[in-house]
C-alpha positions in Angstrom: 101.9 83.1 115.8 103.5 85.0 112.8 107.3 85.2 112.4 107.1 88.9 112.9 105.2 88.5 116.2 107.5 85.8 117.4 110.7 87.8 116.7 109.2 90.9 118.2 108.0 89.2 121.4 111.7 88.2 121.9 113.3 91.4 120.8 110.9 93.8 122.5 111.8 92.7 125.9 115.3 94.1 125.4 114.4 97.6 124.1 110.8 98.6 124.8 111.3 100.3 128.2 114.4 102.1 127.0 112.7 103.4 123.9 109.7 104.5 125.9 112.1 106.4 128.2 113.9 107.9 125.2 110.6 109.2 123.8 109.5 110.7 127.1 112.9 112.4 127.7 112.7 114.0 124.3 109.1 115.1 124.3 108.3 112.4 121.7 105.7 109.8 121.2 106.0 106.0 121.6 103.6 104.4 119.1 102.6 100.8 119.3 102.9 99.1 115.9 100.1 97.3 114.2 100.1 94.4 111.7 103.6 94.2 110.0 104.7 97.5 111.6 106.9 97.5 114.7 106.7 100.0 117.6 108.3 103.4 116.8 109.3 106.6 118.5 108.4 109.9 116.8 110.2 113.1 117.8 109.6 116.6 116.4 112.5 119.0 115.9 111.9 122.4 114.2 108.8 120.9 112.7 110.7 118.0 111.2 109.3 114.6 112.2 112.0 112.1 113.1 110.9 108.4 113.3 113.0 105.8 115.1 112.1 102.1 114.8 113.6 98.6 114.6 113.3 96.6 111.4 113.7 92.8 111.1 114.5 91.5 107.6 113.3 87.9 107.4 114.3 85.5 104.6 114.3 81.7 103.9 117.4 80.3 102.2 117.8 76.6 101.4 114.9 75.7 103.7 116.5 77.6 106.7 115.1 80.8 108.0 117.3 83.8 108.8 116.6 87.2 110.3 118.7 90.4 110.4 117.7 93.1 112.9 118.3 96.8 112.1 117.9 100.1 113.8 116.2 102.5 111.4 115.6 106.3 111.4 113.6 108.2 108.8 112.7 111.8 108.2 110.8 113.2 105.2 111.2 116.8 104.1 110.8 119.1 101.1 114.0 119.4 99.1 114.8 122.8 97.8 117.7 121.7 95.5 117.2 117.9 94.9 120.3 117.2 97.1 121.1 113.5 97.3 123.9 111.5 98.8 124.7 108.1 100.2 127.3 107.3 102.9 128.0 103.6 103.7 130.8 101.8 105.5 133.1 100.3 103.0 132.5 96.8 104.2 128.7 97.2 103.8 128.8 98.0 100.1 128.1 94.4 99.1 125.1 94.3 101.5 123.5 97.5 100.4 124.3 97.0 96.8 126.0 99.0 94.1 125.2 102.7 93.7 124.5 104.2 90.3 123.9 107.8 89.1 125.9 109.6 91.8 129.6 110.6 91.8 132.3 109.5 94.3 133.0 112.2 96.9 135.8 112.6 99.5 135.7 115.2 102.2 139.5 115.6 102.7 139.7 113.7 106.0 141.9 110.6 105.5 140.3 108.5 108.2 136.8 109.4 107.1 137.4 108.9 103.4 139.1 105.6 104.1 136.3 104.4 106.2 133.3 105.3 104.1 132.0 105.2 100.5 130.3 108.5 99.7 128.3 109.2 96.6 126.3 112.4 95.9 125.0 114.7 93.2 126.4 118.0 94.7 130.1 117.6 95.7 130.3 121.0 97.5 127.2 120.6 99.6 127.9 117.0 100.5 131.5 117.9 101.5 130.2 120.8 103.6 127.6 118.7 105.3 129.9 115.8 106.2 132.8 118.0 107.2 130.8 119.4 110.1 132.7 118.3 113.2 129.7 117.1 115.1 128.3 115.1 112.2 131.7 113.6 111.4 132.4 112.6 115.0 129.1 110.8 115.4 129.4 109.0 112.1 132.9 107.8 112.8 131.8 106.5 116.2 129.2 104.1 114.6 130.1 100.5 114.3 128.2 100.4 111.0 126.1 103.0 109.3 124.1 103.7 106.1 123.1 107.3 105.9 121.3 108.7 102.8 119.2 111.4 101.4 116.9 109.8 98.8 113.8 110.6 96.8 112.6 107.1 96.1 111.9 104.1 98.3 114.4 103.1 101.0 116.6 100.0 101.1 113.7 97.9 102.3 111.1 99.5 100.1 110.1 102.1 102.7 107.7 104.5 100.8 108.3 108.2 100.4 105.5 110.6 99.6 105.7 111.8 96.1 107.6 115.1 95.8 109.4 114.6 99.2 113.0 113.5 100.1 114.0 111.4 103.0 117.0 111.4 105.4 117.4 107.7 106.0 119.6 105.9 108.5 120.1 102.1 108.8 122.4 100.1 111.1 122.8 96.5 112.0 123.7 97.7 115.5 120.7 97.2 117.8 120.4 100.4 119.8 119.2 99.5 123.3 120.4 102.3 125.5 119.5 105.9 126.0 122.9 107.3 125.4 123.2 105.8 121.9 119.7 106.8 121.0 120.4 110.4 122.0 123.6 110.5 120.0 121.6 109.4 116.9 119.0 112.1 117.6 121.8 114.6 117.9 123.1 113.5 114.5 119.7 114.1 112.9 119.3 117.5 114.6 122.7 118.6 113.4 122.1 117.3 109.8 118.7 119.2 109.8 120.5 122.4 111.0 123.2 122.1 108.3 120.7 121.3 105.5 118.8 124.4 106.5 122.0 126.5 106.4 122.8 125.0 102.9 119.3 126.0 101.7 118.5 122.3 101.0 115.6 121.4 103.3 112.2 122.6 104.3 110.0 121.0 107.0 106.7 119.4 106.0 103.4 120.6 107.4 102.1 118.0 109.8 98.5 117.9 110.9 
């Protein structure tokens, strides 16, 4: 039995039924993973395809094996303005790594700015996006969060189709209840709405 299969056989017992219910309640699809891919939930919103899954990062250090489990959400789209940003809890900076090529941004909310490191390439649009009360409230409620719009591969080398951008979420909090999954879906829907208003995003054509 592979490490991936062993870890998944343990972990899946805790979340599979909940994630299947989440997919059903939101007119989504629960897709069984194959090979190195875990099961995932795909939900369509305004022709944007939002993908929820769990990711286990496995490594061996000094002869001992370690695994870190993440909740991950991805959504590819066509960028109209090359908008990019990265929001990370201050204490996760050393885990995610240093960020180059983007400027520091604050949104003018003391609690929010104290809690998160924000980088971006368009200060006005990032401030406008993250000042949205729904988005801000959901982000502040997360125990840890890495939220980003990127054009190249994700933190764990997740591929992005050439010419596309990705709205990328990563958290070490294992989401195992409907309420929290629905909150994260609400976050993505609100970000999509705001990106559309800012003229920054266009949905892909899915066959």
